Backbone bond lengths (Angstrom), bond angles and torsions (degrees), N, CA, C in turn:
res aa  C-N    CA-C-N  psi(-1)  N-CA   C-N-CA  omega(-1)  CA-C   N-CA-C  phi
1 M - - - 1.478 - - 1.514 111.30 -
2 T 1.313 115.44 -38.18 1.478 119.31 -178.96 1.515 110.73 -65.62
3 I 1.343 115.14 -41.17 1.459 119.25 -179.70 1.526 110.35 -62.89
4 K 1.355 116.48 -45.27 1.474 120.07 179.48 1.526 111.55 -61.22
5 T 1.328 114.20 -37.83 1.487 117.79 179.72 1.512 110.89 -63.43
6 H 1.339 116.48 -44.32 1.467 120.13 178.91 1.519 111.79 -61.59
7 R 1.369 115.28 -41.26 1.465 118.05 178.79 1.525 110.92 -63.43
8 T 1.298 116.65 -40.01 1.481 119.90 179.58 1.522 111.40 -62.69
9 L 1.328 115.19 -42.77 1.469 119.50 179.21 1.519 111.39 -64.63
10 L 1.347 117.30 -39.90 1.456 119.93 179.10 1.524 111.58 -64.82
11 L 1.325 116.40 -42.36 1.455 119.87 178.50 1.537 111.21 -62.82
12 L 1.328 115.35 -40.84 1.471 119.74 178.36 1.521 111.49 -63.03
13 A 1.325 118.39 -42.51 1.466 123.06 179.41 1.513 110.73 -64.39
14 A 1.347 116.41 -41.96 1.465 120.35 179.37 1.525 111.00 -62.70
15 T 1.335 114.92 -38.65 1.472 119.17 179.32 1.507 111.60 -64.52
16 I 1.330 115.87 -40.73 1.476 120.74 -179.83 1.524 110.42 -65.52
17 I 1.359 116.16 -43.85 1.470 120.03 179.95 1.508 111.04 -63.26
18 S 1.350 115.22 -43.01 1.470 120.12 179.13 1.520 111.01 -61.07
19 A 1.281 117.03 -41.73 1.473 120.68 179.81 1.520 111.21 -64.72
20 G 1.349 116.54 -35.32 1.457 120.60 -179.83 1.503 112.68 -69.55
21 C 1.337 118.32 -23.81 1.455 121.21 -178.14 1.519 112.84 -88.81
22 Q 1.299 118.55 -9.96 1.448 121.05 -178.88 1.533 110.57 -72.02
23 T 1.340 115.97 146.05 1.457 121.13 177.18 1.517 109.19 -112.18
24 T 1.306 114.39 149.96 1.471 120.50 -178.88 1.515 109.53 -119.60
25 D 1.322 117.26 123.44 1.463 121.30 177.23 1.527 109.25 -73.87
26 I 1.348 114.37 125.17 1.470 119.61 -179.10 1.509 108.79 -98.74
27 A 1.271 117.51 120.96 1.465 122.09 -179.88 1.526 109.59 -67.69
28 P 1.351 116.80 138.58 1.468 118.43 179.04 1.516 110.99 -62.20
29 P 1.306 117.46 144.66 1.468 120.24 -178.27 1.515 110.55 -63.48
30 K 1.309 114.50 145.48 1.456 119.77 -178.16 1.521 112.51 -70.37
31 T 1.321 117.16 -7.63 1.469 119.13 -176.07 1.515 112.53 -85.62
32 I 1.354 119.30 -8.72 1.461 120.39 -176.89 1.524 112.32 -58.06
33 P 1.350 119.02 -48.88 1.467 117.78 178.12 1.518 113.07 -57.42
34 Q 1.334 117.02 -31.22 1.462 119.24 178.61 1.519 110.72 -66.01
35 Y 1.367 116.01 -40.62 1.456 118.88 177.27 1.524 110.79 -63.07
36 E 1.331 116.79 -39.84 1.444 120.04 179.32 1.529 110.76 -63.25
37 N 1.313 116.30 -39.04 1.466 120.06 177.81 1.513 110.90 -63.87
38 I 1.323 116.32 -40.00 1.465 120.54 178.86 1.519 110.39 -62.30
39 R 1.338 116.45 -42.92 1.459 119.56 179.31 1.530 110.61 -63.36
40 T 1.341 116.56 -39.96 1.459 120.06 178.96 1.515 110.89 -63.59
41 M 1.347 116.28 -42.72 1.457 119.68 178.69 1.515 111.26 -62.64
42 Q 1.331 116.33 -40.16 1.451 119.65 179.90 1.521 110.88 -66.08
43 A 1.355 117.90 -37.67 1.449 121.12 -179.15 1.523 111.72 -66.72
44 D 1.343 117.34 -28.87 1.459 121.48 -178.50 1.523 113.04 -95.41
45 S 1.321 118.17 4.84 1.458 120.34 -175.68 1.526 111.81 -90.48
46 D 1.319 115.77 160.38 1.463 123.35 177.34 1.528 106.58 -139.95
47 L 1.317 116.06 81.25 1.453 121.51 -170.24 1.526 113.54 -65.02
48 D 1.351 117.33 -32.40 1.470 117.58 -178.97 1.525 112.54 -92.97
49 G 1.349 117.30 -0.39 1.457 120.80 172.99 1.516 115.64 66.44
50 D 1.341 117.67 28.85 1.465 119.47 -178.72 1.524 113.55 -96.33
51 G 1.340 116.91 4.12 1.463 120.30 178.50 1.502 114.61 89.99
52 V 1.347 117.55 -1.21 1.462 122.13 177.93 1.523 108.49 -113.94
53 L 1.327 117.14 124.96 1.459 120.84 -176.75 1.520 111.39 -61.60
54 D 1.333 116.12 146.74 1.458 121.55 -177.06 1.517 112.40 -57.51
55 A 1.333 117.30 -30.60 1.460 120.62 -176.88 1.518 112.22 -63.30
56 I 1.346 118.04 -26.51 1.465 121.40 -179.08 1.524 112.38 -120.80
57 D 1.337 116.73 5.63 1.460 121.68 -177.38 1.521 109.87 -81.57
58 E 1.347 116.16 113.29 1.461 121.24 179.91 1.525 112.23 -85.76
59 C 1.327 116.45 -9.35 1.466 121.46 175.37 1.531 107.13 -128.88
60 P 1.331 117.66 78.44 1.472 121.08 -168.34 1.518 115.85 -72.74
61 E 1.317 119.37 -6.44 1.453 120.53 -178.02 1.529 111.04 -121.64
62 T 1.330 116.00 44.17 1.459 120.59 179.42 1.528 110.63 -64.59
63 P 1.324 118.62 133.04 1.473 120.60 178.00 1.521 110.34 -64.51
64 P 1.322 119.09 159.69 1.470 121.65 178.24 1.524 111.82 -66.98
65 N 1.339 115.58 156.02 1.462 123.13 176.09 1.521 113.09 61.38
66 V 1.340 116.38 39.97 1.457 121.72 177.95 1.518 108.61 -122.39
67 V 1.326 117.31 133.70 1.457 121.76 177.30 1.519 108.41 -77.28
68 V 1.343 116.64 128.86 1.462 120.95 -176.39 1.520 110.45 -119.43
69 D 1.362 115.05 162.80 1.459 120.11 175.67 1.522 109.85 -93.78
70 A 1.329 116.42 -169.26 1.466 120.54 -175.93 1.518 112.35 -64.63
71 K 1.333 117.90 -21.03 1.457 121.55 179.89 1.526 112.53 -90.40
72 G 1.323 116.46 -0.49 1.465 119.67 -179.90 1.514 113.68 86.03
73 C 1.331 117.58 12.73 1.465 121.62 -179.18 1.530 110.21 -105.45
74 K 1.324 116.44 152.50 1.459 121.42 -177.99 1.522 111.24 -57.70
75 I 1.334 117.15 134.72 1.455 120.36 175.79 1.532 111.00 -93.64
76 I 1.319 115.46 -1.91 1.458 120.01 176.94 1.521 108.41 -99.40
77 I 1.318 115.54 123.43 1.462 120.97 -178.83 1.515 107.56 -110.34
78 E 1.291 116.32 114.77 1.459 120.01 -177.64 1.536 110.05 -116.16
79 G 1.293 115.06 136.51 1.457 120.18 174.97 1.506 108.73 -140.67
80 G 1.298 118.30 102.16 1.463 120.52 -175.39 1.513 108.74 67.84
81 D 1.351 116.03 -117.59 1.455 121.55 -179.34 1.520 112.18 -98.69
82 A 1.330 118.26 16.20 1.462 121.92 -174.57 1.519 111.59 -95.91
83 L 1.332 115.44 147.32 1.457 121.84 175.24 1.520 109.38 -133.41
84 E 1.320 116.72 129.70 1.462 122.83 170.42 1.524 106.34 -135.25
85 M 1.323 116.61 121.71 1.448 120.07 -175.04 1.522 109.40 -141.51
86 E 1.331 116.58 144.42 1.459 121.41 177.91 1.526 109.70 -139.66
87 F 1.330 114.94 139.20 1.465 121.37 -179.34 1.522 108.26 -141.35
88 A 1.328 117.61 141.54 1.460 122.69 174.25 1.512 108.77 -125.94
89 G 1.338 116.60 126.37 1.457 121.89 177.11 1.511 110.03 -117.71
90 F 1.323 117.31 144.16 1.464 122.20 -174.77 1.531 110.67 -111.26
91 F 1.337 115.36 147.01 1.452 122.88 -174.46 1.518 111.25 -116.85
92 P 1.345 117.00 153.41 1.462 120.12 170.21 1.529 109.64 -65.30
93 P 1.331 118.44 164.06 1.483 120.89 179.71 1.522 112.23 -57.97
94 M 1.322 116.45 134.33 1.464 124.35 176.76 1.519 112.38 56.79
95 S 1.306 118.27 30.50 1.468 122.25 -178.58 1.520 110.41 -123.63
96 S 1.336 114.95 146.41 1.469 120.79 173.37 1.522 110.77 -115.33
97 Q 1.330 116.49 14.56 1.456 121.80 178.89 1.520 108.77 -96.65
98 L 1.336 116.61 113.24 1.456 120.04 -179.26 1.525 109.71 -69.69
99 P 1.316 119.09 129.56 1.483 121.67 -177.92 1.521 112.41 -57.88
100 A 1.325 115.96 149.82 1.466 122.60 -177.05 1.521 112.59 -64.80
101 I 1.330 117.00 -14.49 1.464 119.85 179.99 1.523 111.91 -59.75
102 Y 1.341 116.51 -20.55 1.469 120.54 -177.11 1.528 113.37 -91.59
103 D 1.307 118.49 -0.63 1.471 120.60 -174.37 1.526 112.65 -57.62
104 A 1.339 115.99 -48.41 1.472 119.50 -178.59 1.525 111.15 -66.22
105 E 1.317 115.71 -36.78 1.465 119.37 179.82 1.524 110.80 -66.82
106 F 1.327 117.11 -36.93 1.454 120.01 179.61 1.523 111.62 -68.29
107 M 1.298 118.17 -30.39 1.465 120.31 175.78 1.522 109.89 -61.73
108 K 1.333 117.16 -42.89 1.463 120.89 178.70 1.519 110.84 -66.15
109 I 1.337 116.37 -42.72 1.462 120.60 -179.84 1.525 110.37 -61.92
110 A 1.328 115.73 -46.25 1.476 119.99 -178.77 1.523 111.03 -63.44
111 E 1.313 117.84 -41.28 1.461 120.91 178.13 1.522 110.94 -59.22
112 K 1.317 116.36 -42.55 1.455 119.55 -178.90 1.524 111.34 -69.54
113 I 1.314 118.06 -39.37 1.467 121.04 177.63 1.525 110.22 -63.57
114 N 1.308 117.26 -38.92 1.462 120.74 179.10 1.526 112.20 -68.30
115 E 1.318 116.98 -25.17 1.466 120.08 176.27 1.524 111.39 -69.28
116 Y 1.324 116.21 -21.40 1.469 121.44 -179.14 1.527 108.41 -121.70
117 P 1.331 118.66 79.11 1.469 122.50 -173.62 1.518 114.26 -62.79
118 E 1.335 117.93 -17.83 1.469 120.73 179.03 1.516 112.25 -92.24
119 A 1.323 117.82 -4.19 1.464 120.52 -177.47 1.526 111.18 -73.33
120 S 1.320 116.57 146.21 1.453 123.02 175.97 1.522 109.61 -98.31
121 V 1.334 115.72 150.09 1.456 121.57 -179.84 1.529 108.41 -120.05
122 F 1.326 115.87 128.51 1.459 122.37 179.13 1.525 108.16 -117.46
123 I 1.337 116.32 128.76 1.468 120.45 -179.38 1.525 108.97 -123.43
124 F 1.325 115.23 126.89 1.462 121.61 -175.30 1.538 109.54 -116.72
125 G 1.341 116.18 121.41 1.450 120.69 178.75 1.524 111.00 -94.42
126 H 1.322 116.58 138.27 1.463 122.54 -178.57 1.535 109.65 -129.53
127 V 1.327 115.51 158.02 1.458 120.85 172.54 1.521 109.37 -135.64
128 A 1.327 115.36 157.57 1.457 121.01 172.24 1.527 108.30 -82.01
129 T 1.301 115.95 154.18 1.472 120.39 -178.79 1.520 111.17 -59.35
130 N 1.320 117.53 -37.37 1.465 119.29 -178.03 1.530 112.90 -75.82
131 E 1.346 117.70 0.12 1.457 121.34 175.41 1.526 111.80 -98.05
132 M 1.316 117.03 2.54 1.457 120.01 -173.88 1.524 112.75 -97.39
133 D 1.324 116.88 16.74 1.457 121.93 175.19 1.532 108.85 -67.21
134 K 1.314 117.05 117.73 1.471 121.44 -174.14 1.518 112.03 -63.38
135 D 1.332 117.45 -39.02 1.451 119.99 -178.91 1.536 110.65 -64.87
136 A 1.344 115.93 -42.69 1.464 119.74 179.42 1.524 110.42 -64.66
137 S 1.316 117.10 -40.76 1.462 120.52 179.81 1.526 111.34 -64.71
138 A 1.335 115.72 -40.59 1.458 119.84 179.99 1.529 110.71 -66.79
139 T 1.313 115.94 -39.68 1.457 120.40 -179.59 1.515 111.44 -64.10
140 L 1.337 116.78 -39.99 1.457 121.74 -177.42 1.520 112.33 -87.05
141 G 1.335 117.05 -3.93 1.458 119.92 174.36 1.509 115.20 81.13
142 F 1.330 118.62 24.54 1.455 120.92 179.59 1.521 110.02 -98.02
143 D 1.331 116.83 120.69 1.451 119.55 172.09 1.523 110.04 -72.13
144 S 1.310 116.13 -42.72 1.455 121.97 176.73 1.524 107.70 -154.64
145 L 1.306 114.98 110.02 1.451 119.44 -175.87 1.533 111.40 -64.49
146 S 1.326 115.97 -37.82 1.473 118.74 -179.72 1.527 110.70 -66.03
147 R 1.320 117.84 -37.47 1.471 120.93 177.55 1.528 110.64 -68.18
148 N 1.314 116.05 -41.94 1.461 118.79 179.80 1.523 112.00 -63.67
149 R 1.310 116.79 -33.39 1.462 119.61 177.76 1.525 110.88 -67.42
150 A 1.329 116.07 -42.26 1.469 119.48 177.04 1.524 110.92 -63.61
151 L 1.342 116.04 -41.81 1.462 120.15 179.40 1.519 112.03 -66.53
152 S 1.317 116.73 -32.70 1.465 120.39 177.95 1.529 110.36 -61.81
153 I 1.326 116.28 -41.81 1.471 120.33 177.58 1.533 110.23 -66.17
154 K 1.324 115.86 -43.59 1.461 120.04 -179.76 1.528 110.82 -61.67
155 N 1.324 116.85 -46.90 1.468 120.09 -178.68 1.519 111.67 -62.18
156 T 1.320 116.61 -35.40 1.468 119.97 177.50 1.527 110.61 -62.50
157 L 1.332 116.03 -43.77 1.456 119.92 -179.15 1.536 111.33 -68.37
158 V 1.311 116.44 -40.51 1.472 120.43 -175.68 1.528 111.54 -76.19
159 L 1.328 116.70 -50.51 1.459 120.90 -171.80 1.526 113.51 -81.02
160 Q 1.327 116.44 -34.28 1.457 119.13 -175.62 1.530 113.53 -99.78
161 H 1.347 116.91 -21.92 1.463 118.42 -173.60 1.536 113.16 -126.60
162 G 1.317 117.74 4.66 1.457 120.34 172.04 1.507 115.95 70.80
163 I 1.316 119.52 21.96 1.463 121.41 175.23 1.524 108.84 -77.71
164 E 1.321 117.41 132.63 1.471 120.57 -179.17 1.520 110.91 -64.34
165 A 1.327 115.86 131.41 1.467 120.95 -177.55 1.527 112.05 -61.22
166 K 1.346 117.38 -31.84 1.459 119.62 -177.03 1.534 112.50 -68.48
167 R 1.317 116.67 -14.19 1.469 119.82 177.99 1.528 112.28 -84.51
168 I 1.331 116.62 -10.29 1.466 121.53 -170.91 1.523 110.71 -109.86
169 R 1.329 115.95 131.97 1.457 121.67 174.62 1.534 108.69 -119.71
170 T 1.314 115.76 133.87 1.468 120.30 -176.95 1.524 109.86 -112.80
171 Y 1.338 115.32 143.21 1.456 122.09 -175.18 1.529 110.58 -131.26
172 D 1.323 114.42 145.58 1.464 122.16 175.71 1.532 108.19 -101.60
173 C 1.327 115.80 111.49 1.465 120.51 -179.70 1.529 111.79 -101.59
174 S 1.345 116.46 -6.83 1.462 121.37 -178.99 1.530 108.82 49.70
175 N 1.350 117.05 -129.31 1.473 120.13 176.92 1.520 110.42 -115.79
176 K 1.332 116.32 32.01 1.462 120.82 -175.12 1.521 114.02 -83.52
177 I 1.333 117.58 -18.53 1.468 120.76 178.75 1.525 107.10 -118.59
178 L 1.304 115.59 93.54 1.454 121.12 -177.80 1.524 110.60 -91.22
179 V 1.301 115.93 149.51 1.457 120.48 179.33 1.521 109.33 -105.51
180 K 1.325 115.56 161.91 1.459 121.30 179.41 1.522 109.90 -86.88
181 E 1.308 115.46 170.48 1.463 121.01 -178.15 1.530 111.00 -60.23
182 T 1.332 116.73 -33.68 1.462 120.65 -175.58 1.532 113.24 -88.61
183 D 1.325 118.56 -4.16 1.464 121.17 -178.82 1.526 111.52 -80.19
184 Y 1.306 115.30 153.49 1.461 123.85 174.84 1.525 112.89 55.94
185 I 1.314 116.14 41.82 1.462 119.78 171.99 1.521 106.12 -88.79
186 N 1.312 117.17 94.31 1.452 120.44 -178.12 1.519 110.45 -134.44
187 P 1.300 118.19 168.06 1.466 120.85 -175.27 1.521 114.24 -56.22
188 S 1.343 118.47 -37.61 1.461 119.65 -177.97 1.525 111.03 -66.64
189 F 1.321 116.61 -38.70 1.465 120.08 179.40 1.519 110.50 -61.81
190 K 1.330 115.92 -44.23 1.463 120.03 179.09 1.522 111.23 -68.96
191 A 1.333 116.35 -38.75 1.466 120.04 -177.92 1.523 111.45 -65.29
192 L 1.329 117.09 -28.36 1.461 120.85 178.55 1.528 111.99 -83.17
193 N 1.330 116.45 -0.06 1.467 122.31 179.88 1.523 111.93 58.94
194 L 1.330 115.97 37.83 1.456 120.38 178.16 1.513 109.63 -88.86
195 N 1.324 115.08 145.90 1.459 120.32 -179.37 1.521 109.66 -142.01
196 G 1.316 115.29 150.49 1.458 120.33 173.06 1.514 113.66 92.46
197 L 1.319 114.04 160.79 1.456 121.38 -175.78 1.529 111.76 -68.79
198 E 1.321 118.28 -37.47 1.460 120.67 179.99 1.521 110.94 -61.35
199 A 1.341 117.21 -37.70 1.463 120.64 -179.46 1.519 111.48 -63.53
200 K 1.320 117.13 -31.13 1.469 120.76 179.58 1.524 112.23 -71.46
201 Q 1.338 117.34 -19.23 1.457 120.18 178.79 1.531 112.03 -84.41
202 R 1.314 117.62 -18.68 1.471 121.15 -177.82 1.534 108.77 -82.15
203 R 1.305 116.46 79.04 1.458 119.13 -169.45 1.523 111.64 -147.19
204 A 1.310 114.83 168.40 1.453 122.97 166.03 1.521 107.20 -131.47
205 T 1.312 115.67 142.25 1.462 121.45 -178.32 1.513 109.37 -115.19
206 L 1.305 116.36 128.16 1.463 121.78 176.00 1.528 108.75 -110.56
207 M 1.325 115.92 131.99 1.463 121.17 174.41 1.531 107.76 -131.61
208 A 1.310 115.96 135.28 1.466 121.41 179.14 1.520 108.90 -125.13
209 S 1.312 115.89 138.48 1.469 120.01 -176.88 1.521 110.42 -147.15
210 S 1.305 115.38 137.79 1.456 120.38 174.63 1.534 110.86 -91.18
211 S 1.333 116.67 -3.11 1.460 120.97 -178.73 1.525 112.96 -111.02
212 V 1.324 116.95 -37.48 1.467 121.01 -177.84 1.527 109.28 -89.43
213 K 1.324 115.86 125.81 1.463 121.70 -179.41 1.532 111.66 -115.17
214 D 1.314 117.04 -28.11 1.455 121.62 -174.66 1.529 108.74 -141.06
215 L 1.317 117.33 120.12 1.464 120.52 -177.97 1.521 112.66 -68.96
216 M 1.310 116.75 -18.69 1.461 119.56 178.67 1.522 112.03 -88.43
217 N 1.315 117.35 4.18 1.467 121.17 179.60 1.524 109.90 -138.82
218 L 1.328 115.62 61.93 1.461 121.72 -179.56 1.517 109.22 -87.98
219 K 1.332 116.31 117.43 1.454 120.62 -170.40 1.523 113.70 -89.81
220 Y 1.312 118.69 -28.42 1.457 121.30 -171.66 1.529 110.94 -116.29
221 D 1.324 114.93 150.53 1.458 120.84 -177.61 1.529 111.33 -59.22
222 S 1.325 116.62 -37.70 1.465 119.31 -178.61 1.523 110.65 -63.25
223 Y 1.349 117.09 -38.32 1.456 120.15 178.70 1.530 111.05 -73.36
224 I 1.318 116.63 -34.87 1.465 120.16 176.91 1.527 109.82 -63.44
225 Q 1.318 115.88 -39.19 1.460 120.02 178.84 1.520 111.43 -65.38
226 M 1.327 117.53 -38.58 1.466 121.21 -178.51 1.518 113.09 -78.22
227 Y 1.345 117.01 -40.26 1.461 120.76 -169.81 1.531 113.77 -113.81
228 G 1.319 117.62 -10.15 1.462 121.02 -172.37 1.517 114.54 -56.86
229 K 1.341 118.00 -43.76 1.467 119.81 -177.93 1.525 111.53 -66.71
230 Y 1.330 117.45 -31.90 1.450 120.44 177.83 1.533 110.97 -71.79
231 A 1.320 115.66 -39.85 1.460 119.95 177.73 1.528 111.23 -63.51
232 K 1.322 116.29 -33.12 1.468 121.11 -176.54 1.532 112.37 -81.26
233 H 1.324 117.21 -39.92 1.466 119.99 -168.83 1.525 114.76 -107.08
234 C 1.327 118.49 -13.03 1.470 120.19 -173.03 1.531 110.56 -108.76
235 E 1.319 115.24 149.59 1.464 122.36 -178.08 1.525 111.19 -106.56
236 L 1.318 115.95 122.63 1.465 120.70 176.26 1.531 108.48 -69.71
237 F 1.321 117.78 129.60 1.466 119.53 179.43 1.527 113.24 -129.20
238 E 1.315 118.95 -11.77 1.477 119.33 177.76 1.514 109.95 -161.02
């Protein structure tokens, strides 16, 4: 009887040890796909409504009715009574008609310019190298595509938003100020489905300043850095 008892105890101990060594596969919780969906929704959201997705927005709490850059931050820099503003708009090939996608943005720009009645507005027209074919320009009736693009911006401000023409100076930059592949990556460029380096050259640049009045008389290094290349390479025509 004693021997049988010992054998029974040994078998029982072996069973307990064996059970302790077993592993159990735990099924992943069914909520994981839900978390992934939440992350996807967050990546596609734009909580401050500035047109830049939260995933790449470096200024996530931009106030309403503010013009922002590609990072979601205000492009208008104000200090006391000072205004410095820059805008770049892109055009279809061989066109001087600014796409309607910019209409709402121009309303904000015009409102800000009107808040600073002493500010000057500088508009620079650019073209891509492949738009400088003389035969194509003659066929389409363009004397200077870069000038027409600058004038298109000016006419929009004057005729549609009441900005005084005498405050605006327009410049022909032709293709003398080229941008890099990584420049001007902003929501409007993507929204227009534009691609390639040539598309980035088909643009007009607007700059407004309450301090700078004459590009040929830039007094401070900061203004030279902002406006110097335009003063050097662009021709004032109106």
